[in-house]
Residue frames as qw, qx, qy, qz and C-alpha x, y, z in Angstrom:
[[0.917, 0.078, -0.352, 0.171, 41.32, 92.46, 101.76],
 [0.616, -0.763, 0.134, 0.140, 43.57, 92.25, 104.81],
 [0.496, 0.737, -0.416, 0.192, 47.21, 93.06, 104.30],
 [0.907, -0.393, -0.001, 0.150, 49.73, 90.70, 105.87],
 [0.027, -0.885, 0.461, 0.055, 53.36, 91.43, 106.69],
 [0.782, 0.334, -0.507, 0.139, 56.36, 89.32, 105.81],
 [0.653, -0.689, 0.278, -0.146, 57.90, 87.58, 108.79],
 [0.221, 0.615, -0.756, 0.036, 61.34, 86.10, 109.31],
 [0.682, -0.002, -0.731, 0.008, 62.02, 82.48, 110.18],
 [0.234, -0.002, -0.679, 0.696, 62.66, 83.50, 113.80],
 [0.395, -0.040, 0.149, -0.906, 59.40, 85.45, 113.95],
 [0.751, -0.042, -0.469, -0.463, 57.50, 82.37, 112.72],
 [0.533, -0.002, -0.781, 0.325, 59.21, 80.21, 115.34],
 [0.028, -0.004, 0.510, -0.860, 58.12, 82.66, 118.01],
 [0.580, -0.027, -0.118, -0.806, 54.56, 82.73, 116.68],
 [0.726, -0.042, -0.660, -0.190, 54.36, 78.93, 116.71],
 [0.338, -0.025, -0.734, 0.588, 55.55, 78.93, 120.35],
 [0.270, 0.004, 0.267, -0.925, 52.90, 81.50, 121.21],
 [0.670, -0.041, -0.427, -0.606, 50.24, 79.41, 119.46],
 [0.565, -0.030, -0.812, 0.140, 51.14, 76.37, 121.57],
 [0.212, -0.215, -0.664, 0.684, 50.37, 78.25, 124.79],
 [0.227, -0.090, -0.106, -0.964, 47.55, 80.50, 123.51],
 [0.248, 0.268, 0.865, -0.344, 44.76, 77.95, 123.82],
 [0.469, 0.515, 0.019, -0.717, 43.08, 79.35, 120.73],
 [0.812, 0.389, 0.430, 0.067, 41.90, 77.67, 117.57],
 [0.533, 0.025, 0.393, 0.749, 44.05, 78.20, 114.48],
 [0.131, 0.713, 0.469, 0.504, 41.41, 80.52, 113.06],
 [0.358, -0.914, -0.189, 0.041, 41.26, 82.67, 116.22],
 [0.629, -0.500, 0.194, 0.563, 45.04, 82.80, 116.54],
 [0.472, 0.245, 0.458, 0.713, 45.51, 83.77, 112.88],
 [0.011, -0.842, -0.394, -0.369, 42.87, 86.49, 113.09],
 [0.494, -0.840, -0.075, 0.212, 44.37, 87.92, 116.28],
 [0.550, -0.499, 0.354, 0.568, 47.92, 87.92, 114.85],
 [0.461, 0.758, -0.118, -0.447, 46.94, 88.92, 111.30],
 [0.210, -0.347, 0.865, 0.295, 48.24, 85.69, 109.76],
 [0.715, 0.179, -0.370, -0.566, 46.66, 83.87, 106.85],
 [0.860, -0.228, 0.400, -0.218, 45.72, 80.32, 107.79],
 [0.880, 0.455, -0.095, 0.103, 47.54, 79.05, 104.69],
 [0.296, 0.710, -0.490, 0.410, 50.78, 80.67, 105.83],
 [0.564, -0.527, 0.485, -0.410, 50.26, 79.38, 109.35],
 [0.961, -0.004, 0.257, -0.107, 49.92, 75.76, 108.19],
 [0.735, 0.597, -0.228, 0.229, 52.80, 76.08, 105.72],
 [0.083, 0.711, -0.529, 0.455, 55.16, 77.44, 108.39],
 [0.733, -0.404, 0.427, -0.343, 54.01, 74.97, 111.04],
 [0.978, 0.179, 0.094, 0.043, 54.86, 72.11, 108.70],
 [0.558, 0.685, -0.297, 0.361, 58.14, 73.72, 107.60],
 [0.180, -0.698, 0.512, -0.468, 59.28, 74.34, 111.19],
 [0.902, -0.256, 0.262, -0.231, 58.35, 70.83, 112.27],
 [0.144, 0.636, -0.739, -0.172, 60.97, 69.47, 109.86],
 [0.634, 0.105, -0.752, -0.148, 61.64, 65.77, 109.55],
 [0.735, -0.506, 0.159, -0.422, 60.09, 63.79, 112.39],
 [0.418, 0.421, -0.785, 0.180, 62.84, 61.70, 113.99],
 [0.766, -0.437, -0.459, -0.109, 60.97, 60.80, 117.15],
 [0.628, -0.189, -0.374, 0.655, 63.73, 62.33, 119.28],
 [0.141, -0.958, -0.248, 0.018, 63.27, 65.53, 121.31],
 [0.561, -0.580, 0.207, 0.553, 67.03, 66.16, 121.13],
 [0.490, 0.869, -0.063, -0.021, 68.89, 68.43, 118.72],
 [0.844, -0.047, 0.088, 0.527, 72.40, 67.57, 117.53],
 [0.022, 0.989, -0.056, -0.135, 74.54, 70.72, 117.93],
 [0.748, -0.293, 0.358, 0.476, 77.84, 69.08, 116.93],
 [0.538, 0.569, 0.341, 0.520, 77.72, 70.91, 113.57],
 [0.050, -0.954, -0.073, -0.286, 77.91, 74.21, 115.47],
 [0.618, -0.718, 0.273, 0.169, 80.98, 73.35, 117.53],
 [0.423, 0.761, -0.483, -0.090, 84.33, 73.79, 115.72],
 [0.976, -0.006, -0.189, 0.104, 86.37, 70.57, 115.44],
 [0.535, 0.499, -0.363, 0.577, 89.58, 72.48, 116.18],
 [0.403, -0.704, 0.253, -0.527, 88.65, 73.23, 119.80],
 [0.346, 0.264, -0.858, 0.272, 90.81, 71.08, 122.14],
 [0.624, -0.474, -0.617, -0.077, 89.07, 68.90, 124.71],
 [0.516, -0.479, -0.436, 0.561, 88.64, 70.63, 128.04],
 [0.166, 0.181, 0.105, 0.964, 88.47, 74.11, 126.49],
 [0.157, 0.455, 0.561, -0.673, 85.87, 76.34, 128.17],
 [0.005, 0.275, 0.619, 0.736, 82.85, 77.17, 126.02],
 [0.234, 0.359, 0.488, -0.761, 79.55, 79.03, 126.25],
 [0.011, -0.305, -0.771, -0.558, 76.37, 78.43, 124.27],
 [0.267, 0.294, 0.393, -0.829, 73.26, 80.64, 124.36],
 [0.038, 0.357, 0.834, 0.420, 69.94, 79.60, 122.82],
 [0.267, 0.096, 0.150, -0.947, 67.33, 82.34, 122.44],
 [0.097, 0.304, 0.948, 0.017, 64.00, 80.54, 122.80],
 [0.117, -0.512, -0.444, -0.726, 61.91, 83.67, 122.22],
 [0.478, -0.752, -0.323, -0.320, 59.71, 85.71, 124.55],
 [0.184, -0.819, 0.393, -0.377, 62.77, 86.71, 126.58],
 [0.902, -0.332, 0.272, -0.048, 63.67, 83.11, 127.46],
 [0.429, 0.708, -0.559, 0.034, 67.38, 82.31, 126.99],
 [0.965, -0.252, 0.033, 0.067, 69.04, 78.97, 127.72],
 [0.149, 0.840, -0.509, 0.112, 72.71, 79.36, 128.67],
 [0.979, -0.146, -0.002, 0.140, 75.20, 76.50, 128.80],
 [0.210, 0.848, -0.462, 0.154, 78.86, 76.82, 129.67],
 [0.945, -0.157, -0.145, 0.248, 81.82, 74.68, 130.50],
 [0.655, 0.190, -0.192, 0.705, 84.86, 75.88, 132.33]]
């Protein structure tokens, strides 16, 4: 029986991104990456979250309310595979 490793939430996000561009079937992708298909489907559903129909993410919960308007800020989003989105004001 194949032995599978435990992966973090971030590792699963990265795997799902790789799957989207891999052009493989779920079975092929899982075999190549040593993932059980059950875990793949569970994590794909879990990471999809509630479907709101909007491609936007509300980040207001991550910005402290005590920051005065006009204050410079910097946000970095690590999208995996070495891709980082940087936003800054000021």
